[in-house]
N, C-alpha and C positions, 0 to 999 in steps of 0.2 A: 259572392256578393251580387245582389241583384241591382242592376242599374238600368234605367230606362233609355231606350234608344231615341235619338233625336238628332237634330243638327249639331255639328260640333261647334263649341264655343271655347276659345283658347284663353286660358288665364294662368299666369305664372308658368307658362310652358307646358301646361297639361290640358287635355281635352275634356270637356264636360258636355252633357246632353242638353239640348234645347237652346233656343234663342241665340242663334249665331247672328251677331250684329256687325257684319263686315269685319269680323276678326278683332273688334275693338275691346281691349281689356282694361281700359283706363277707368271704368266705373269702380273697380276694386284696386286699391293700392297695396303695395307690399307692407307687411307688418314691420314696424320699427322696433329698435331697442327701447328699453324702458324710459319713461319720462318722469320717474319719481323724483321728488325733491332731493337735491344733493345735501351735503353736510356743510355746516358753517365753515367758511373759508379760513377762519382764524383757529380752528380746532386742530389738536394734534392728530385726530382721526383723519381729518381732511388732508393734512400734509402727508400722512403715511399712505393714504389712498392715491394721492397724486403721484407720489414716488413709485408706488406699485405700478401704476399705469405707464409711467415713463420708463420703467426698468427694461433694459435691452434683453437681459437674460432673466426671464421670470420663472423658469422651470423650478428652481429650488423654492422660491416663494410659493408657487402654486402647490407643491407637495406639502409644505408646512401648513398652508391654509386648509387643505383637504383634511389633514390630521386634526386641525383645530375644530373643524365642523363637528367632530364626534367627541369633543372635549366634555368633561363633566361640568365645566363652567359655562353657564348661559351667556355671560358677558363675552367669553372667548368665542363662543359660537356666533354671537351677534357680530362681533368684529370680523370674524372670518367670512361669514356669508356676505357682509357688506363689501368686503374687499374683492371677493370672487365676483360678485355682481358687477362691480365697477370695472374689474379687469376684463370681464366678458363683454361689457358694454362698449368700452372704448378701444379695444384692440381685437379685431376679428380673429387674428391668428391665435389668440389665447383661448378661443372657444373650444377648439378641438383639443388643445393641450389640457385644459381643465377637465374635460370629459375623460380623456385617456388617463388622467391622473387618479381616477376613481371617485370623482366628486358627485356623480349622479345619484347614487344610492343615499348618501348622507343628506344631499340637498332635498331629495324627495321626502326623506323623513322630516325635514324641517318644514316642508310644505304642509304637513299634517300637524304642526305644532299648535298648541293652545295659546302660545304667546303671539299676539297679533304682529309684532315687529319681526319676529323670526319667520313667521309664515309669509308675510309680505315680501321680505327680502329673499326667502327661499323660492317663492313663486317667480319673482323678478329675475333671479339668477337663472332659473330654468328657462324662462322666456329668452334671455339673452343667449344662452347656450343653444337654444333651438334655432337661432338665426343661422347657425352653421348647418347646411343641409345634411352633412354626414352624421350629425348628432341626432337628427329627428328619430330615426329608427331605434337608436340606442336608448333615447329618453323614454320612448313608449315601452320598449322591452324591459326597462328597469322598473316599470310599474308606476309611471307618472300620471297616467290618465285619471284614475280615481281620486288621488289626492288633489289634482288640479280642479276637478269637478267639485270636491268639498270646499276648496278655497273660493270657487266661483259662488258657492252657496253661502258661506259663513264669513268670508274674509272682509277686510276693509275695502273701501271702494277702489283703491289702487290695486289691491290684491285681486279683486274681481276682474278689473279691466285687464291686468297683466295675465291672469289665468285664461281669460277669453282669448287673448292674443297668442298665448302659448298653445292652446287647443287649436286655434286657427292654423298655426304652423304644423302641428302634428296631423291635422286633418288633410294636409296636402298629400299625405301618403294614403293611397287607396285602402291599404290593409288596416288602417286605423279608424276608418269612418264608422264601421259598424260598432266597434268597441266603444268609441266615444258616444255614439248614439245610445247604446245600451247602458252606458254608465250614468245616465240621467242628465247629461249636459244640455240637451236641447231645450227643455223648459226653462232652465236657468239662463241660457243664451237669449231666449225669447223675452224673458223678464228684463235682461240687460238692454235689449233692443228697445224696450218700452220705457225703461226708467233711467237708463244710464246717461252720462254726458255724451258729447259728440264722439269722443274717441271710443267710448264703450259701445255706442250704437254702431259705429263704423266697423269695429272689429267683430262685434256680434253678428252683424249682417254678412260680413265676409265669411266667417266661420260657418254660419248657417247655409250660405250659398254652396260652400264646398261640401258640407255634410249632406245636404239635400239632393245631391246627385244620386243618392241611394234611396230607393223607394220607401223602405221602412222608416227612414229618417224624415221623409216628407210627411208620412202619416203622423209621426210623433210631433212634428212641428205644428201641424194643423190641430191636433188634439191639445197642444199646449196653448192654443189661441193666438197663433202668429199673425193671422190675417188682420186683427184689430190694429196692432202697431204698424203693420205694413201699409194699410190703407191710410192711417193717420199721417205717416211720414210722406207718403206719395201725395197727399193733399196739401202738404206744407212745402211750397217751393223754396222757402227760406231755410229749410232744414239742411240743405245740401245732401239729402239722403234719398232724393227721388229716384235717381238711377239705380242705386244699390238696392233699394226696396223693390223696385220694379223687376230687377233681374231675379231676385229671390222669389217674388210672386210668380214670375214667368216659369220658373222651375216647378213650383208647387201646383199650379193649376192643371197639370197633367193628372192629378189625383181628384176624383169626383168630389170628395168631401171638401177639398180646398175650393173648388168652384162654388159650392154651396155656401161655404163660409165667407167667401169674398162678397157674394150677393147679400148675405145676411148682415155683413158689416157696412153695407152701403158703398161697396167698392166700384160698382159700375159707373155712377156719375163721376167719380174721381178719375177713373181710367179714360172716360170720354173727354174729360177736361184736359187731360194730358195730351190727347190727340189734337185738341184745339189750340193749346197755348204752349205746349212743351217744346223742348229742343228737338232737332231731327232724330237724335238717338232715342230720346224719351218717347217720341211719337211711334217709332218703329217697335220698341218694346211693348208699348201699350196696345198697338194693333195686333201684335202677336198674342198677347194675353186675351184680348176679346175674341180672336179666332178660336182659341182653345175653349173658351167659355161657350161660344155659340154653336160650334160644329155639331153637337149632339143634342141641343136643347132648343126647342121652338120657343118655350117661355122666356129663356134668356135672350134669344134674338129679339123678341118683342120688347123686352125691357131695354135692351141696348138701343133699339130703334126709337123708342119713346124718349130716351134721353137726348135725342137729337144728334146721334152719332154720324148720320149719313153725310150732312154737309161738310164737316171737317175731314171725313174719310175721302170724299170726292176731291177736296183740296189736296190731301196727301197723295192721292193717286195721280195727281198732275204735277206735283212739285217735290215729292220725296225722293229718297234713294230708290234705285231699281228694285231692291228687295222690299222696301216699304210700299212702293207703288203696287207691286204684285199682291202683297198681303191686303192692302186696302181695297183693291179691285175685287178680290175674292170675298172679302167680308161684306162689301156693298152688295154683291150678288146674293150672298147668304141672307142678308137682312131684307132684301126685296123679294126673295123667294124662299121663305122660311121652311117650307115643307118639301123642298127639292132635295131628294137623296143624292142626285148627281153633284149638286153644288156642295153638299156636305162632304162628299168624297173628295172633291177637289180641295176643299178647305183643309182636310186632313193632310193632303200632300203638301200644300203650301206651308202649313204651320210647322212642318219639320224641315 
């Protein structure tokens, strides 16, 4: 697997290249269990599910539910997958039990179902099982990636969001990143980033951040048009997506086509504005992005300077974190001496 070298950024206990912002991983939050609508409280199904969740010894129940997943009756399958979903959601210790009971293969089969309810609950059950770290490798090995990608393409909005979250979990394993990228997931995640609700955007951005530590996935993301939604989200401070989008952009701009796409989408004024009015962390990410854009391009330096970047960079060099100050000082020097090879070389050192 080809990964690009850069500064270490720690997220979920793992190191990724580029944009070390004082070891701060709070831009990306951990994936949660499903938030799908529950069942009517007065229904017999609801009572049975609540009893299942409360059961102290659930092993026998789990074995029966796994058998029911392969029933010839669609109604029995629907009941079984709903109960497994809820068991895995509410009792973490059940996640490993369910996987070890042989549920993965039949659940993955349901993820490919033409019945929207079966597919949605199958996806959601896989998501909940993936919250157990020990299950992630087994879920991928059982063949879940391609069915999850199909659900991301054709499922209900809930199925799409939960499929994105499940792929996020699987992409935390390095060995899955290329497989997920080659399965066609990245254009679909870019689409969810652009058109989804907040939860969908959040999980799509986190999945893309993880996947784009691999160079070939960066190229796929740029080709899928990721710069447009990233620039739009970074321009909207009310979106609560500025940090996440900026981190993803910071990974991507190591690829020349990404830098060109950022410029084409009007990204330079947006990044400069973040240096002017963003939080300290946002400012540091933004200056790191501009450094990568400017270090090899005189024309991009001129564009950044014309956008009025130097005054807020001077302010950042005086009041930012030590790392932000260093980056800001180097970028100021670059912008004032756009043809200086020595300064470009120094920028390359600082940006990593």
